[in-house]
N, C-alpha and C positions, 0 to 999 in steps of 0.2 A: 429472558433477553430482550436485547431491546435492540427497534430494527435498522434501517439505516431511517428513516422518515423521521424517528422518535430520537437520531442521531442526531438529526443535523433540526430539530426543534432545539431540544440539547443545550447545542453550543451557542446557538443563534437568542437564545435565551441569559447565557452564563457569559455571551459575551455583552453583549447592554449594557447586564449588573453589573457583574466582575470587571469585567474588562475594559467597561466602556463602551469603547466604539470598534470598530471592526478597523484594521488596520487596510491601508489598500488596497488592491489586489495585485499589482503588481510587488509592494511589499511578501507580500503573504503571497506570492509566488517564490521570491528569494530566498524567506524560511523553508514553501518549503523545500526549495531548491537541497539546502543548508538541515533537513533537520533525514534527508532523502542519500544525506552524502553522514553526517550521523549510522542513518543501521544502513547506510554499504562499510565506511570501517568497523563496525562489530562486529558481521555477515564476512566480512573476509577474515577476519579476527578467527574468528569463533568455525569457519569452514575451511578458510584457505587456510596459505602458503604463510600467512604474518603473525605474531607472534603480538602478545597482549603486551602493553602499556600499566602503567598500572594506573595513568589516569580511566582506561576503557573499562580495567575492570570492574565492577561491580556496576558497569553499566546491563541493563534486563531484553535479548529482543524484543518483548512487548513489549515493553513503555519507549520502544524507537518504534517502532510499527503506531502505535497507541499516538505517537509526537506527527507522524506521517498522517493517515488517517486523520486527525483534528482539524491543520490546517489542508488540508482537502474536500475536507464539511468545508470548512473557512470562504475557499472561495466557490464551492458550490452555490452557499447559502447569498454569495456576495454576487455570484454573475446569474442567477435564479434558476441554479441546474436542480433537477429534483433528481437525486445519485438511486434512488428506490427506481423510475422509467427512465432511468442512462441506465445502468446494470442491464434491468429485462432486456432493453433494447439490444443490449452489446452479445447479452446469451442465445440472444437470435440472430444476431450479424455471420454468428460463430460458428453457431450449430447450423448456419444455410454455407456459407464460404468454410467449413473444415470439421463437412463428416466427412469426409474416406481422407483429408488431404494428409493429421497427422495417422490413419493406420495403416498411411500406403511411405509412410515414411521412411526408407529401409534404415536410415541410422538411431532413429527411432526403438525400431526394431532390432537393431542388432542391440542396443542399452540392454532393452527387455532380456536376451536370452543369456546377456552378459551378467546380467544378476538370474536369472532360473540358474547359469551353471555356478554360481557362486553360492544358493542356496544351501 
C-alpha cells in the first residue's frame, strides 16, 4: 500500500523524468480546479438528478479522484508541503475543534434516526 509520503516521492520522480518539469503553481491550481470540475460532473450524474451524456458514461469515479489527488500532490511538492504531516495536524485540529460538535448536531442526528427507520 502506498503512503502519502511515497506518493509524493513517486509523483516527484515521474514529473522530473517523464513530465520533464512541474507546471507553474498557478497552472497547477487551474488544472486542479478543472479536475475537481470533472469529478463534480461525474458525481452529479451518478448521485444527483442529472442524466449521463454519452461522453460521461465511461468515466470512473476512482480515476477522477486520482486525477484530483495527483495535481494536489504536485502542488504540495512544489510548495514544500509534507501531506502526511499536514493531514496528521488536520486530524488533531478536527479532534479538538469538533470533539462534540457533530455529536450535538441535531440535523445529523435526524439523518441517523431517519436512516434507522428505513433499515
